[in-house]
C-alpha positions as CSV (number, residue, x, y, z in Angstrom):
1,M,40.5,26.2,-29.6
2,G,37.3,27.0,-31.4
3,L,36.1,24.8,-34.3
4,T,36.1,27.7,-36.8
5,G,39.4,29.2,-35.5
6,K,42.4,29.5,-37.7
7,A,44.6,27.9,-35.1
8,V,42.6,24.6,-35.4
9,L,42.8,24.6,-39.2
10,I,46.5,25.4,-39.3
11,L,47.2,22.7,-36.7
12,A,45.2,20.1,-38.8
13,I,47.1,21.0,-42.0
14,A,50.4,21.0,-40.3
15,L,49.7,17.5,-38.9
16,A,48.6,16.2,-42.3
17,V,51.9,17.5,-43.8
18,V,54.0,15.9,-41.1
19,L,52.2,12.6,-41.2
20,F,52.6,12.5,-45.0
21,A,56.3,13.2,-44.7
22,V,56.7,10.6,-41.9
23,T,54.9,8.1,-44.2
24,I,57.3,8.7,-47.1
25,W,60.3,8.5,-44.7
26,L,59.3,5.4,-42.9
27,W,57.7,3.4,-45.8
28,P,60.9,1.5,-46.7
29,R,61.3,0.3,-43.1
30,F,57.8,-1.2,-43.3
31,A,58.3,-3.0,-46.6
32,R,58.9,-6.4,-45.2
33,R,56.3,-9.1,-45.2
34,S,55.2,-9.6,-41.6
35,V,52.2,-8.9,-39.5
36,P,53.7,-5.9,-37.6
37,M,54.9,-4.4,-40.8
38,V,51.5,-4.7,-42.4
39,F,49.9,-3.1,-39.4
40,G,52.5,-0.3,-39.5
41,R,51.7,0.4,-43.2
42,V,48.0,0.5,-42.4
43,G,48.5,2.7,-39.4
44,L,50.6,5.2,-41.4
45,L,48.1,5.3,-44.2
46,L,45.2,5.6,-41.9
47,A,46.6,8.4,-39.8
48,T,47.7,10.4,-42.9
49,Q,44.2,10.1,-44.5
50,V,42.4,11.0,-41.3
51,A,44.5,14.2,-41.0
52,V,44.0,15.1,-44.6
53,F,40.2,14.5,-44.4
54,A,40.1,16.6,-41.2
55,S,41.9,19.4,-42.8
56,V,39.5,19.4,-45.8
57,G,36.5,19.2,-43.5
58,L,37.7,22.1,-41.4
59,L,38.5,24.2,-44.4
60,A,35.0,23.5,-45.9
61,N,33.4,24.3,-42.5
62,N,35.3,27.5,-42.2
63,S,34.1,28.5,-45.7
64,F,30.5,27.4,-45.4
65,L,30.0,27.5,-41.6
66,F,28.0,24.3,-41.3
67,Y,28.8,24.1,-37.6
68,G,29.8,27.0,-35.4
69,S,31.4,25.2,-32.5
70,W,32.5,21.8,-31.2
71,A,29.2,21.4,-29.3
72,D,27.2,22.2,-32.5
73,L,29.3,19.6,-34.4
74,F,28.6,16.9,-31.9
75,G,24.9,17.8,-31.3
76,Q,25.2,19.1,-27.9
77,K,22.6,21.8,-27.3
78,Q,23.8,24.9,-25.7
79,E,20.9,26.9,-24.1
80,L,21.2,30.6,-23.1
81,G,19.4,31.9,-20.2
82,V,16.3,34.1,-21.0
83,V,14.9,36.9,-18.8
84,T,11.2,36.7,-19.1
85,D,10.0,39.1,-16.3
86,R,11.6,42.5,-17.0
87,A,13.2,44.5,-19.7
88,S,16.9,44.3,-20.5
89,G,18.6,47.5,-21.7
90,T,16.6,49.1,-24.5
91,L,14.6,46.0,-25.3
92,A,11.2,46.5,-23.9
93,A,9.7,43.1,-24.5
94,K,9.4,40.3,-21.9
95,N,10.1,37.5,-24.4
96,I,13.3,38.8,-25.8
97,V,16.7,39.6,-24.3
98,R,19.8,41.0,-25.8
99,V,22.8,39.0,-24.8
100,G,25.5,40.8,-26.8
101,T,26.3,43.3,-29.5
102,Q,28.9,43.4,-32.3
103,R,30.2,45.6,-35.0
104,P,29.2,44.8,-38.5
105,D,32.1,44.0,-40.8
106,V,31.5,47.1,-43.0
107,P,33.4,50.4,-43.5
108,G,32.7,52.6,-40.5
109,G,31.4,49.7,-38.5
110,S,32.7,51.0,-35.2
111,L,30.1,53.8,-35.4
112,P,26.5,52.7,-35.3
113,T,25.4,55.9,-37.2
114,R,27.6,54.8,-40.0
115,G,27.7,51.0,-40.0
116,G,24.8,50.1,-37.9
117,R,24.8,47.5,-35.1
118,I,24.3,43.8,-34.7
119,D,22.5,42.6,-31.6
120,K,22.6,38.9,-30.5
121,V,19.3,38.2,-28.9
122,V,17.4,35.2,-27.5
123,I,13.7,35.0,-28.3
124,A,11.4,32.9,-26.1
125,G,8.2,32.0,-28.0
126,R,5.1,32.5,-25.9
127,H,2.9,30.3,-28.2
128,S,5.5,27.8,-29.5
129,K,7.4,27.5,-26.2
130,I,10.6,27.5,-28.3
131,E,13.7,29.5,-27.4
132,S,16.2,30.6,-30.1
133,S,19.0,32.9,-30.5
134,A,19.2,35.3,-33.4
135,Y,21.2,38.2,-34.8
136,V,19.4,41.5,-35.4
137,Y,21.1,43.9,-37.8
138,L,20.1,47.5,-37.2
139,P,21.0,49.8,-40.2
140,P,22.8,53.1,-39.5
141,E,19.7,55.1,-40.0
142,Y,18.2,53.4,-37.0
143,F,20.6,55.5,-34.9
144,Q,20.5,58.7,-36.7
145,E,18.6,61.7,-35.4
146,A,16.7,62.2,-38.7
147,Y,15.1,58.7,-38.4
148,A,14.5,58.9,-34.6
149,R,10.8,58.6,-34.9
150,R,10.7,56.3,-37.9
151,K,9.8,52.7,-37.9
152,F,11.7,50.3,-40.3
153,P,10.5,47.3,-42.3
154,A,12.0,44.0,-41.1
155,V,13.1,40.9,-42.9
156,V,13.5,37.4,-41.3
157,V,16.6,35.8,-42.9
158,L,17.0,32.0,-42.7
159,T,20.0,30.0,-43.5
160,G,19.9,26.4,-44.6
161,Y,20.2,23.0,-42.7
162,P,22.4,22.3,-40.8
163,G,23.8,25.8,-41.1
164,T,24.4,28.3,-38.3
165,S,23.2,31.9,-37.9
166,E,26.9,32.9,-38.4
167,N,26.5,31.8,-42.1
168,L,24.3,34.8,-42.7
169,L,26.9,37.2,-41.3
170,K,30.2,35.8,-42.6
171,G,29.5,33.5,-45.5
172,L,26.5,35.3,-47.1
173,R,27.3,38.8,-45.8
174,Y,23.8,40.0,-45.5
175,P,24.5,43.1,-43.3
176,R,27.2,44.3,-45.6
177,T,25.1,43.6,-48.8
178,A,22.1,45.4,-47.4
179,L,24.2,48.4,-46.4
180,D,25.8,48.5,-50.0
181,Q,22.3,48.4,-51.5
182,V,21.1,51.3,-49.4
183,N,24.3,53.4,-50.1
184,A,23.7,52.7,-53.8
185,G,20.1,53.9,-53.7
186,R,18.7,50.5,-54.6
187,S,17.1,49.7,-51.3
188,Q,15.6,51.2,-48.3
189,P,17.1,50.7,-44.8
190,M,15.7,47.4,-43.3
191,I,16.1,45.5,-40.1
192,L,17.4,42.0,-40.6
193,V,16.5,39.2,-38.1
194,M,18.9,36.5,-39.0
195,L,18.8,32.9,-37.6
196,R,18.7,29.3,-38.6
197,P,15.5,27.3,-39.2
198,T,16.8,24.4,-37.0
199,L,15.1,25.3,-33.7
200,A,15.4,21.9,-32.1
201,P,19.0,20.9,-33.1
202,P,20.1,18.5,-34.4
203,R,16.6,17.7,-35.8
204,D,15.6,19.3,-39.0
205,T,12.0,20.3,-38.3
206,E,11.4,21.8,-41.8
207,C,9.5,24.7,-40.1
208,V,6.6,22.4,-39.3
209,D,4.3,22.4,-36.3
210,I,4.9,18.8,-35.3
211,K,2.2,17.0,-33.3
212,G,3.5,16.5,-29.9
213,G,6.8,18.1,-30.9
214,P,8.4,21.5,-31.8
215,Q,6.0,24.1,-33.0
216,T,8.5,25.7,-35.4
217,E,6.0,27.3,-37.9
218,T,4.3,29.0,-34.9
219,F,7.5,30.4,-33.7
220,F,8.4,32.0,-37.0
221,A,4.9,33.1,-37.9
222,Q,3.8,34.4,-34.5
223,D,6.3,34.6,-31.8
224,L,9.3,36.0,-33.7
225,P,7.5,39.0,-35.4
226,R,5.7,40.0,-32.1
227,A,8.9,39.9,-30.1
228,I,10.9,41.9,-32.6
229,S,8.1,44.5,-33.1
230,A,7.8,45.0,-29.4
231,A,11.6,45.4,-28.9
232,Y,12.5,47.4,-31.9
233,R,11.0,50.2,-34.1
234,V,9.3,47.7,-36.5
235,G,5.7,47.8,-37.7
236,K,3.2,45.1,-36.9
237,R,1.4,44.9,-40.3
238,A,2.0,42.4,-43.0
239,R,3.5,45.1,-45.3
240,N,6.2,45.8,-42.7
241,W,7.5,42.2,-42.8
242,G,9.3,39.9,-45.3
243,V,11.1,36.6,-45.1
244,I,14.0,35.2,-47.1
245,G,16.1,32.1,-46.9
246,N,18.3,29.7,-48.9
247,S,17.8,25.9,-49.3
248,T,15.9,24.7,-46.3
249,G,15.5,28.3,-45.2
250,G,14.1,29.1,-48.7
251,Y,11.5,26.4,-48.4
252,C,10.6,27.8,-44.9
253,A,10.4,31.4,-46.2
254,L,8.0,30.5,-49.0
255,K,5.9,28.3,-46.8
256,I,5.6,30.8,-44.0
257,G,4.7,33.6,-46.5
258,L,2.1,31.3,-48.2
259,H,0.5,30.2,-45.0
260,H,0.6,33.5,-43.2
261,P,-0.1,36.4,-45.6
262,G,-1.6,38.4,-42.7
263,R,1.9,38.5,-41.2
264,F,4.3,38.5,-44.2
265,T,3.7,40.4,-47.4
266,A,6.9,39.2,-49.3
267,S,8.8,35.9,-49.3
268,A,11.9,34.9,-51.1
269,G,13.3,31.4,-51.6
270,L,16.8,31.1,-52.9
271,S,17.4,27.5,-54.2
272,A,14.3,26.5,-52.3
273,Y,12.5,23.2,-52.6
274,Y,8.8,23.0,-52.4
275,R,7.9,19.9,-50.2
276,A,9.0,19.1,-46.7
277,A,11.9,16.7,-46.6
278,E,11.3,13.4,-44.8
279,D,14.5,11.6,-44.0
280,P,16.6,10.5,-41.0
281,T,17.4,14.2,-40.1
282,T,13.7,15.2,-39.8
283,G,12.3,12.2,-38.1
284,D,8.5,11.6,-38.3
285,L,7.2,15.0,-39.1
286,F,3.5,14.1,-39.8
287,H,2.8,10.9,-37.9
288,G,0.7,9.6,-40.8
289,D,-1.5,12.7,-41.1
290,Q,-1.8,13.3,-44.9
291,R,-3.6,16.6,-44.3
292,A,-0.5,17.9,-42.5
293,R,1.8,16.5,-45.2
294,D,-0.3,18.2,-47.9
295,H,-0.2,21.4,-45.9
296,A,3.6,21.3,-46.0
297,D,3.6,20.9,-49.8
298,L,3.7,24.3,-51.4
299,L,2.6,23.1,-54.9
300,W,-0.3,21.3,-53.3
301,T,-1.3,24.5,-51.4
302,L,-1.2,26.7,-54.4
303,D,-3.6,24.3,-56.1
304,H,-6.0,23.8,-53.2
305,R,-6.0,27.0,-51.1
306,P,-7.0,30.6,-51.9
307,M,-4.3,32.8,-53.4
308,P,-2.9,35.2,-50.8
309,D,-2.4,38.9,-51.7
310,S,1.4,38.5,-51.3
311,S,4.6,38.5,-53.4
312,F,6.9,35.6,-53.9
313,L,10.5,35.4,-55.3
314,V,12.1,32.2,-56.3
315,T,15.6,31.6,-57.6
316,T,17.2,28.7,-59.6
317,S,19.7,28.0,-62.4
318,R,19.3,26.1,-65.6
319,H,22.4,24.1,-64.9
320,G,23.6,23.1,-61.4
321,E,20.3,23.3,-59.4
322,A,18.0,20.4,-58.7
323,N,15.0,22.7,-58.2
324,Y,14.7,24.0,-61.7
325,A,11.7,21.9,-62.8
326,D,9.7,22.5,-59.5
327,T,10.5,26.2,-59.6
328,R,8.9,26.5,-63.0
329,K,5.9,24.6,-61.6
330,F,5.7,27.0,-58.7
331,L,5.7,30.0,-60.9
332,A,3.1,28.6,-63.2
333,K,0.7,27.9,-60.2
334,V,0.9,31.4,-58.7
335,R,-2.2,33.4,-59.7
336,S,-3.7,36.8,-58.9
337,P,-3.8,38.4,-56.4
338,A,-0.5,36.8,-55.6
339,Q,2.5,37.9,-57.5
340,A,5.6,35.9,-58.4
341,S,9.1,36.9,-59.6
342,S,12.1,34.8,-60.4
343,I,15.9,34.9,-60.7
344,V,17.1,32.3,-63.1
345,L,20.9,31.9,-63.5
346,G,22.4,30.2,-66.5
347,S,24.4,28.1,-64.2
348,G,25.1,27.9,-60.4
349,G,25.2,25.2,-57.9
350,H,23.6,24.8,-54.5
351,N,26.2,26.9,-52.6
352,F,27.2,30.1,-51.1
353,N,28.7,31.5,-54.2
354,T,25.4,31.2,-56.1
355,W,23.4,32.8,-53.3
356,R,25.8,35.7,-53.0
357,R,25.1,36.4,-56.7
358,E,21.3,36.4,-55.9
359,I,21.1,38.2,-52.6
360,P,21.7,41.8,-53.8
361,A,18.8,41.6,-56.3
362,A,16.7,39.7,-53.8
363,L,17.1,42.4,-51.1
364,E,16.3,45.1,-53.7
365,W,13.1,43.1,-54.7
366,M,12.2,42.7,-51.0
367,S,12.7,46.4,-50.3
368,S,10.3,47.3,-53.1
369,R,7.6,45.2,-51.5
370,L,7.8,46.4,-47.9
371,S,6.7,49.6,-46.2
372,E,7.8,51.3,-43.1
373,N,4.2,52.3,-42.0
C-alpha cells in the first residue's frame, strides 16, 4: 500500500480508534499496583498514541505531500534509468527521456487538445552530472493545429524542501490554475516544468554548486533549460524562460534568476527566504569559502553585483510569514534596470493555502514578462 494512498490512512485511523476503545475497556483491569499492570498501562497508552500520531502524520502528508512514497520517507533513493544515446518517442534530446504521461486533473483532461498533457521525464544534466525526474505540463494549445508552428514560453516550477514534485500537481494545482488563467484571458499558454529543488535526497542542497558535491545551480541554470528547449517547442532566449517556487523553491527561483539573467528573464519567490540555509539537512555547503556563502546571499548580491535586466516577484504577508522584514529589504535593494513586484497579504502562514492564494496572480505576472519568440 502506497504512503499517500487512502487505504493506509483509513487503516491507521481505524487502528487508532480500536486501540483507544481497547484502552478504555481494559483500563480497569490494569488498575492494580503491580509491575505487570504498570507495564500494561504504559503499553496501552504508548500504542494508542503511536497510532494517533501516525494517523495525524499520514493525514498531514496526504494534504501537503511532504513525501511521495515509503522509500522517499526513509531516504532511499530511487533512480530511474535514462536513455542517453538515442531519442525516445517525440523527445529529440539525448539528455532527456519521457518515462510516462498522465492526464491533467482538469475539465476535458482526457483530450490533450482540451486539457493538455503531463509528461513525466528524467533529465540527465550534461554539465552537472545530475539526474532528476520532472513533470512537464503541455497546455492544450501545444496540441492544436493553429499553434503547430508556435514555440511556447516555459516556466520552471519548484516546490519546497522536503516536498515532492507531486506537490505542484496535487497540492498547489499548477496545471489547473494555469489552464484557468488562460481560459479567463489573464495569461498566455505556458509550458510548466515542475520538480523539487532536492536533487540529492535527502540532502537539502539549497540550489548551490557545492565544491566536490552536487552542482545543483548548474543543473537548473544550464542543463534543464537546454534539455527542455531541445525536446519541446520552447525558445532558448532569456525572455522565453521564467522560474517560480515556494519556500526553498522560492529562494532557489530568485537566486537562479539573479545569478543567470541571460537564461531567465523573470523569477518569482513565494514565501522565499534570501540566504542559503545552513543546518543538519544541508550539511556543509560552502566548506569555509566566504565568497561562496556571500554569492548565495541574495541581499548581499544585490548590494555588490551589477543589477540584471530582469524582473522579480516576491510574496509575503504582514502576519504569519517570517520573511516579511527581509522581503522589504529585498524590494528596497532592487534598482534599475531590474524590476521588482510584490504580493503582500494581510495574513497568511507558510503553507499551501497561502501559496494557492498567490499562484494565480503570480502566473499572470509571469506571463506578462515572457515571450514566445
